[in-house]
Each structure stands twice: as structure tokens, then as C-alpha cells.
N, C-alpha and C positions, 0 to 999 in steps of 0.2 A: 504494500500500500504506500502511496506517495504522500508525503506530509504537505499541508498547505503552506507552511512557512519553511524557510531553508533549513534542511535537516543539519544538525551538527553532532559531533562527538566531542564533549568538553573534557574527555579524559581518556587518552589512548597512549600506548607506549610503542615507539618504532626504534628498532635496534637490530644490528646485524651480528653475524657470528664473529666478526672482528671486533665489535664492540665488547662482546663477552669474554674475549681471550684474557684480558687483564685480571678478571675476577674468578676465572675458572678453578683456581686452586684454593681460594679462600671461602667459597661458599659452603654452608653446612648442609646443604642439600643439593640435589642434582641440578645441573645447569639448565635453565629454561631454553626452549628452542628459539631460534631467531624469529623476529616479527618484522618483516620487511614492509615498507610503505606501499610499494606496487601491489604486492600479494592482497594486502588488506583492501586497497581501493577497488581491485579487480573483483574481489568477492562481493563487495557491497554494490558496485555498479551493476554487476551481472544479476544481483538479486533485486534490482530496482530500488535500492536505498542509497543512491548516490549522495554523498554529503557536501554541503556547501562549505562548512568550516570544521577544521579539526584542531585539537589542542594536544600537541605532543608533550606529555608531562614527564618531568625528570623521573628516571628509573632508579629507585632507591639503592639497588645492588651495584650500580656503576659509580666510579669515583668522580665523575664529572657529568656535564650535559652535552658533550661534543656530539653525541648522537642526535640531539635535538637540532643543532646547526646543521649537521649532515643531512638531515631530513628535508631542510628548507631547499638545499641544493638539489636534492633528489626529485623532489616535486617539480621544481623549475625545469629540470632536464625532461621529466615526463611530459610536461606541458609544452615544451618545444617539440618533442618528438611526435605527439599526438594531442594537438590542441582541442580537438572536438571531444575527446574522451575525458581529458583531465583539465581543460582550459579553465573551467569556472569553479575550481576547487581551491579553497584558501587554507592556509596552514599557519598556526601560531604555535608557540612553545612556552612551557613553563620550566625554568631552569633550576638548578640546585641552589637552595638557599644557604650559601656559605659566604661569609664576608670576604674571603680571599678569592673565590671563584667569581661571584657575581659582581664583576667589575663594571665600571661606567661603560667600557666599550662593549661588553657583552649586553648589558642592559639596554644600550642605545640601539641594538639591532631592532629594525622595525617590526619584526615578526615576534619578538619576545613579549609575552603578555604578563609575566610575572615570575615570582619565585616559589619554590615548594619546600616546605618544613616537613621532613618525614620522621615520625616517631614510632611508627608501627605499634607494638604492644608495650610501649614504655608506660611504667606505672606513674601515676600522678606524683608519688613522692620522690621520683627520680628527677623531676623537672624543678630546678631551683627557682626561687622568686626573681632572680635577676639574670636567668639564662639568656634571655633576649634584650638585655639592657646594658650589656658591656659596651665599652667604647667601640670595639669593632663592629658590633651589631648596630649600634646607633648610627655609625658611619654608613653602614649598608643601607639602612632604612631611609637615610636621607638621599640616597642615590635613586631610589624608586621614583618613577615619573607618575603623573596623574592617572595614566591609563594602565598602570601596573596593579596587580593584586598579590596578595600573599595567600598562598594555598596551603592549608594545614591538614596533615593526615596523621591521626592518632586513633587507635581503636577505642580507647577510653573517653567517654564524655568529659570526665574531669581533666584529663590530660589536655584535650582541646581547650577546655576553659582556662587552664593555667597558662597556656600559651597566649591565648587571645587577650587576656588581661594585661600582658606585658607588651602589647603591640600598640603603637600610636593610633588614636581613635579616628584620625583622618584617612587612614589607609583602608582601602576595600579589602575584605577578608573572605576567602572562600574555603568552607570547611567540608572536608571530604566525607564520602560514604554516609550522608545523612547525620553526621556527628557521633555516631556509635557503631560498634561492630558486635554488640552484646545484646541481642534480642531477649535473651532469657531474663534480663533485668527489667524489661518493660519500658514503655514510653514514659512513664511516670517516675522513673529513677530520679531521685533528688539532683544528682550531678547533671543529668541531662536536662532537666527543667532549668537548672541554674545557668547552664550553657545558653539555652534559648532565651532566658530572661536577659542575659548579658548581650546576646545578639539584638534583642529588641530595643534595649536602651541605646546601643551604638548606632543602629539604623543602617549600617553599611556592611552587614555580615550576611553572606549567602550560604546556603546548604546545597551540596551537590550530590547527584546520584552517582552511580546508577541505582544503588540500593541493595544489590545482592550480597554485598559484604556485611549488610545488616541482616538480611535473611535471603535465601535464594528463593523463597516463596513470596511472591507479591503481597499475598493476604497478610502475611506476618510482618512485612515492612510497612504496610499501609498505616497502621497506628502511629508510626514514628513520622511519616509525611504529614498526617493530619495534625500532629502536635506541632510540627514546624509551622503549618499554616495557621494554627491557633495563635501562635506567638508572633510571628514575623510576617504572615501573610504570603500569598503566592508571588508577590513581587520580589521575594528573597529566596526563591527555590528554582534550581536548575537541575532537572532530572536527566536530560538526555546525555548520556555517556556510557560507554561500554567497558572501559577499563581493560580493553583488549591488550594483551593476549591472555587475560584472565589467570594470572599466576597465583599461587597460594591455595589454601584449602579453606572449606567452610567449617563451621562449628563441629560437624561430624567427622572432620578429617578428609572429606571428599574433595579432591582437586576441583577448583572452579572450571577448569578447562574441560572437565568430563561433562559439566552442565551447560556450558556456554560456548557459542561461536559468536562473532561480532553481530551477525544477523539476529541470533537468539537473544543476545544482550539488548538489542534495540526492540525486540518483541517484548522482553521483560519490562523495560521501563515504559513502554506504551501501555502495557497491562496495569503496571503499578500506577501510572497517571490516570488511567481510565476508572480504576477502583477508588482512587483518592478524590476524583472530581465529583463523584456521584452525589455527595451530600454537601459540596462546598460552594456551589454556585459558580464555578469556573470550568472552563474547558480543559481537557487533557493537554492540548496543545499549550495552553498557558503554563502548565506545570512542567511541561517538557522543556520549553525553550524561550518563553516570553522575556526572560531576564537576560538572555545572551548578549544583548547589545550593551548591558550595564557591564558585564564582565569582560567582554572583548569589544570595546566601543570603537576601536579603529577599523574593525573588519566586518562585524556582524551588522546587517542593516537595522537602522533605527526607524521607528515610525515617525514620519513627519506630522506636523499639526496641519489643520486645515484653514489656518489663518492667512489673511493677506492674499486672498483669491478674488480676482475680478471677474464678474459675470457680464457678458455682452449679449444683447439679442441681435440675431442676424436674420436674413431671408436667403433662401437658396432655391434655384428653379429646379423643378422636377418634371421630366418629360414622361408622362403617362401614355398609354396606348391611344388615348383620344384627345389630349390636350397637355399643354405646359403650363404650369402654374407655380407660384412661389409658395414654399412652405416657411413658417417661422422656426427658427432653431435657437439654440444658445451655446455660447462658447464661454468655457472656463479657462481662465489665464492665471498662472502663478505669478507672484511678484518677480521671481527669477526664473525665466524659461531655460531649460536644459535643451539647447539647440541640437545636441547630439541625439536626442530621442525624437522618434516620430510622433506627429499628433495622433490622437485617438478619437475614433468615432464610436459612440455607444448608442445601441438601439435596444429597446425593450420589447416586450411580447404584446399579447392581445391588445392592451388598451393604452399604450403610451410609451414615454421615455423620460423627457425632462421633468415632467410633472410628477414623476414617481422615483424609481431607483436611479434615473439619470442624474438627478441632483447629488445623490450619495456617492455613486461611482465616480462622477466627474470631479467632485471636490476632493475625494480621496486620491485620485491620480494627479490632479493638478498640484496638490501638496507635495508631489514628488518630482515636480518640474515638468509634467506633460501639459500640452495644450489639447483641451477635449471639447469636442463638438457633439451635441446630442439634440434630440427633437422629439416631439409627440407625432405619432403617425396621423395621417390625414383622416379626419373624422372625429378626433379625440382632442379634448382639452384645449391647448392654445392653438390647435389647427382644426377645431371642431366645425368651423363654418366653411372651411375651404373646399371640402369635397367629401362625398360618401355619407352625408347626413340629410334626412328629410323628415317631415312630420306626416303621420298617417293616423287617423282617427284619434287626434289630440295627443299622440305619443310620438316622441322623437325616436326615430329608427336609424341605426347606423349600420352601413355595409363595411364589413371588415374584409379587406382584399389583400391577400398576401402577395398577389402580382403587383399591386400597387406599392407595397412595402419593399419589394426588391428594387424597384425603381427609385424609391426614396433613399435606400441604402446606397445605391450606385451614384445618386445625385450628391449625397452627403460626402462620399469619398472624393468625387470630382472637386466639390467645394473646397475641401481641405487641401487637395493637391493645387488648386489655383491660388489659395490664399496663404498657405504656409510653405509652398514649394516643396512639399514632400507628400508621398503617398502615406496615408494614415494606417496605424494598426486599427483593427476592429474588435470590439468587445460586445458581446450580445447576451441578452438574458432570455431564457425560457423560449416561447414561440418566436421571439425575435431571432434566435439562433437558426431557425428554419429559413427565415427570409434572408439573413446574412449569408448562410451557406449557399444558397441559390445566387446570390450576387457574386460571391467568391469564385463560384464555378463559372458564371457568366464572364467574369474578367479573364479567367484562365482560357476559355473558349475563344475570346477576342484576340488572345495572343499578345495583348499590349502590356503595360506596366501593371504589375500585381502589388496588392498590399504586403507589407513585410511581416505581419504577425496577426494571427487570428485566435480569438478567445471566445468560443461558444460555451456558455454556462447553462446548466440545467436543460440541455437539448432534449427534444422528444420528437419522435415521429408522430405526426398529427393522427394517423390511423390508429397507431398503438395507444394513444391517449384515450380512445374511446372505450378501451378495455375497463376503465373505472366506471362506466355506467352500469346500472342495475341490469339493464337489458339492451345491450349495445345494438344488437341486430335489429330489433324492432324499432328502436329510436332511429337508427339510420334509414331504415325503410320508410318511416312516416315522414321524416324531414326531407328525404329525396323526392317525396311526392308532392311536397308543397310547392306553391308559386314562388319563384325565386325572390320576389319582393315581399313576401309574407313576413310578418314580425314574429320572432321567437324570442325566448328568455335569453338573457346573456350566458346564464349558467344552468347546468343540470345538477341540482343539489340532492337528487335522489327521491324527490317528491313527485306525486302525480302531476301537480301544476307545472313543474320544471322539467319533465322528462324529455321534452324536445328542446331543451336549452342548447346553446352553441358549444359550451365549454364545460365538461364534466368537472365538478369541484365538490369535494366532500364538505360537510357542514362545518367541521373544526378548521379546515384550511379557510374556508370563506370567512370565518369569524376573525382569524388573525390577519388576513389580508384586508378585511375591511377596516380594521382598527390601525394597522401599520400603514397601508397605502392611502387609506382615507386621511390620515394625518399629513401625509405628504401633499395630497391634492388640496386639502383645505388650507394648508400653509401657503400653497402657491396661488390661492385666490381663483381656482378653476373648479370646474364641476367636481362634486364628490365622486371618488372611486366607486364604480368602474367608468364612469364618464358616459354612460349610455342607458336608456331605459329598455331597449330591445335591439336586437340585431336582425338583419335580413336572413331568410332561409338560404339565400345564395351564399352568405359568408360561410355556412357550413358546406354546402353543396361544392364549392370551389376548393376549400381548404382540405377537404377529405381526399381529394386527388393531388394535392400539392406534395411532391415528394422529391426534393433535390438529391436525396441520397441515391436515388436510381441512376443519376447521372454521374456519379463518382467514378464507377469502374471504367467509363468511356472518355473521361477527360484526358485530353492529350496535352494541354497547356500546363503551365506552372501553377501550382497551389501553394499558398503560403505556409510557413512554419505555423503550427497550431499548438495551442495549450487547451485541451478539451476538458472542461471543469464539471464535476457532478458531485453533490452531496450524497454521501453513503446512506443517509437516513432520510432521503427524499421519497416520500410516498405519494407524491402527485405526479412528477416526471421521474420514472424509475431509472435508477442508476444503470441498469442494463442498456438503456438507450444510448448513453454516451460511450459504453464499452463497445457497442455495435458500431457506432459512428467512427471511433477510433480504429477499429479493425479495418473499416473500409477506407477511411482517409489515409491511414498510414502506409497502405499499399501504394498510393500515388505520391505521398509526402512522408518519407521515412522519419523525418525529424519531428513528426507529430507526437505529442506526449499527453497521456491520460492522467489527470489529477483527480483522484477520488478523496474528497475531503471528509475526514473523520468527524462525526457528530453534527455534520451540516445537513439540514433538512432542506426545504425548498427555499423560501425567502426569509424564514424566521430569524436567521442570523445576520441578515443584511442590516445591520445597525451600526452606526459609526464607532461606537465604543466596544462592540463585541469582539472578543479576541479572535474568533473565527474569521470574521469579516477582515479584520486587520491583517491576519495572516495570508488570507486570499489575495488581498491587494498587494501584499509584499511578494507573493509568488508571481503574480501577473507582471509586477514590476521587474523582478529578476528575469523572468522569461524573455520580456522585450529587450532588457539591456544585454542578455547573453545569447541572443538569437543567432 
């Protein structure tokens, strides 16, 4: 499964047989196997778990961290030899916390993220009260730069606490393995609670996973995660780490390497995050990696704010089959435009764009430097009077035309090309993804300039959507027999009165969209969602035969790189729809990627402050930048 935000491994060790030679004779146990960078990366990439950022942490058995610096060079060589496979991977390192080793020169390396204090099973009484306040240590601590952190590894909570209390309070601290490797003492161990309380007071102490050194069973590690959340909140937790190659043994003496591979370690932390999120009101993804930009501020993407964005109303000509008329649109411009990025066109589904999710998506992307253009489709909201609306028997009836929406998308792309001198990326939501797919295919058939990147979200085949009806066959037969201009309900919500509705929608989904999208439309000063009282029977009769997927196998022109997005918990537009689209699309464009978002439903998470939405925007941004 692909994560919505960039995957990271906040704790991994890379070393070679050469690195181990110097310690082979001094270890009290058998020498671990080498763990080379390339082998690790190839394993994850081939498993569909390609990381964005890795932290190569100082390995305690080595006398120095030269293996960390060597890994920087190795990744650079891999990226030069195969930029497509390794080019968008970033690597930082945490080096040995030794006053003589952690020199200014080494700490000034742009990929060094901090220093690591390793205490293993050191008893609290073995740590003197001034162990980290000697002149040599004080000098080392002054060499740390604002983006550096101190990484503490001790199995005992009290040992972690004794070290923490000696460190300057302005330095960010990252405590390993949830702060304890003793599950038998429980999450209410007094020393553990004292550690959490000290972290709470300081405000810049983070707790890191993966958690399996606390317990190899996620259910047993869960109480410790929940206790961390209780004291310091999700903004101080970073679970996503593997600690590969999993050296050492668990509390029963079983080698961790017998229980985990890197991919299994990722599965473990995802399970732990899921369990811990169930009663906390946060998403698993927040617990996995939302704080990564705090710990690795120079490399992990940070979420920009949506401030200082200018909105401008524009008009653009659309050539329909029978006339050319102007539609109103809106452009969202950041205070500082990133000219290296293409503009973006966003279109939505059945009932609109700018008056609903268009505002949210456009502002989120503009905050990252994009110029975004969006619009309401003809017949709805700001473009209600333009086309496709009439009054019959005192009721306003709207004709929904996907053929028209394809032309509107092509016109929006053309407007961006003319006004920004670049072909735009296209992001589409729900039924809008069907219209945009047809537009992208049309550009390919024309053989001219293609858009650079395509993001269909919550895609569905319109025929498959009918499976949500209580009696799809009968409803289809009855609607197809109606006069094309007959008025039918906008939605089929499963009642006798709505069974001939245009769009099947269960009652629960209708309730959330009425509240969520109604708030958008009310704030915009346009008709309350859905923006129509009834639609024409022709709307259904035409869209049931609209199937751009059927054209994909025969496309001979260039299709854009695509990021096909779908929520795994979507019960309206089923995830299998995007899986099928990806299978077809990737035959024509091998760089197409399927992004299945954990815990994402249909539109319930499309809220500015929702971590899933924030992560989604981050992945879209990453996809466009690294295309």
C-alpha cells in the first residue's frame, strides 16, 4: 500500500563488511551480516514501499560513523547511475555523540541531522549527574546547529530521563523506541511517567518508533503509544522507522531478524499506528510521520499555510458542439509563484468546481507555489445561467452534460497555456475525473502538446456506479424510456420517490455532503448544494454511455504521467475503480502510479486541517515536482 505523504525510515543502519572488520574480534556475540544501502532500497522499491527520506543512524558497535558518510556517497552514485529508480530518495544521518568525533566539520555536513547517544542496557545508577555537562560535552552541545537533534537510546525509561535532564532545554531531543524496552513494567511505570512529564514540560522532546523493541506485538506496544499521546500529543510522536537490519533479541531471546524484514517492520508500525489512532481522534498517518518535518526540517516537506493567496475572477471561451460562449472561472495565485512548477487546473464532479472543493484544493496548492485555475461547470453555481438550465413546471431543471464538461476542460487547459505559457497539470475529483480522462485522451489523439501531469481522484466508471442502486436494472430501464427533457431527481437515495434519480447516493453520504458542500456553497453566496432542483433524463441517458476507459487501449499518442488517487475506505466510488483504471492506463504510460490512501473515504477528509488531506496535497506536490 502506498502512503499518502512521503514515506520515511527515521531509523535505519547501513554498513558493509568492511565497516565491520575493525570490531570483528571485540564483539561478545557473532558478527551481524552487512546491511548495504542498495539492497535495502531495492527491497523496498520492489515491494511498493519506496521511501522519500532515510535516516542512517550511528551503529553502536562501530567506533565511528564513517559508514554514515559513506552512505551519502553511495546514494549519490546510485542516483547518477539510475536517476529514475533512486533520484527522488533523500538521505540524512545521525552520527556518534562523542565530543572528539562530532567535530564542526562533520556536523556541518548538510546531510547530518544530529548526534546519537547510545546507552543500551545501562542502569540508571551508572549515569552520573554530570555525565553530559563536562567541558568537552558542553563544547559539543554548542556546536549543534538549529536543525540538529540529539537522539537518545536507552532501554530503561529512567536512564533516558537522567540523560534528558542534563541536556540544554533549547535542543530538540528524539527518544528512541518509545522511551522504554520493558513492556513488563507497563506504561504506568513511575519512571516512564516521569520521563513523559519531563518531555511535556520541555515541549521539544519527541518519541520515535518503530516500537517493536518495546514489544514485537503491536497490541502490547499500543499502551505506551497512547500514554505518549496523553502526555505530549501526536505532534511529538514519530512512529515510522524500521531499525533495519533488526539486530539484537526480544525479551524472550528471539532475534528480531527472525520476526522482521524492512517491509515487515513497516507493516508493524502501520498496524501500531492504526491501533493507537482508533480512540485518539487522529489518523494513523499523523502518528507515523506528521512530525518528520520537525525532526528533519531541511529535507522533509513542511506543510505551507494558505495565507497570502490572491483570487482573481476570469472568463474563458468554451467551444461546445453548437456554440462558443464564455464561462467564469477563478485563478488562485500565491504571493510568491514558483515558476518552475506548471499551473494546475482543478475540475470537480457532478455539480461544480470552484464553489465547492475547488476552493480547498486551489488554496492548498497555491500555498505551495502553484498557480491554480478552477471553474464551475456550465449550468451550476457561478455558471448557472450560461447554459444547460431551464424552468419547467415551476422547477429549475439542469442538463448535466459530460460531453460539455470535456470541452470545458480542454478550454481551461488552453486558457492556462495562453496565460501562463505552460501546459497545466490537471487534478480532478470524482465524476470530474471521467471528463478529464476523456480530455487527456483527446489531447493524445490530437498529437499536439500534452499536459505534464494528471491526478484523477476517486475515479469511477459511471456504469459501475449504478451498482449502488437498490434495483439498478429496473431504474435503468425506466429512465431510458423517459423523454430526454423529463425532470428526474438529482439523487437516488434508495426511496420510492427517488429511485429514478440521476446519481445513486446513500443517505449517510448525502448527509455529510449536504453539510460539508453546503457550507462551501453558502459561503460562496451561490445556490445551496447541489445547485439544482432536478436534472434531465438525458443527463443519465448520455452519461451511462460515457466511457473514456474504452479508448485507452487504442490511444497511440502520448498520455501524461499520472498519480491515480483513491481512498481505501470509499464506499461510494469503490477503490477497485481506480485499480482498474491504473491497470489500463499504465499499459500506455508506465510511469502511472496508484495511490491508495489509508483511512480516506469519499470526501469526508477533504478539510483543510485534516491530516489525510494535508498528506494528500503533499503527495500531489511531490508527484508534480519529481515527475
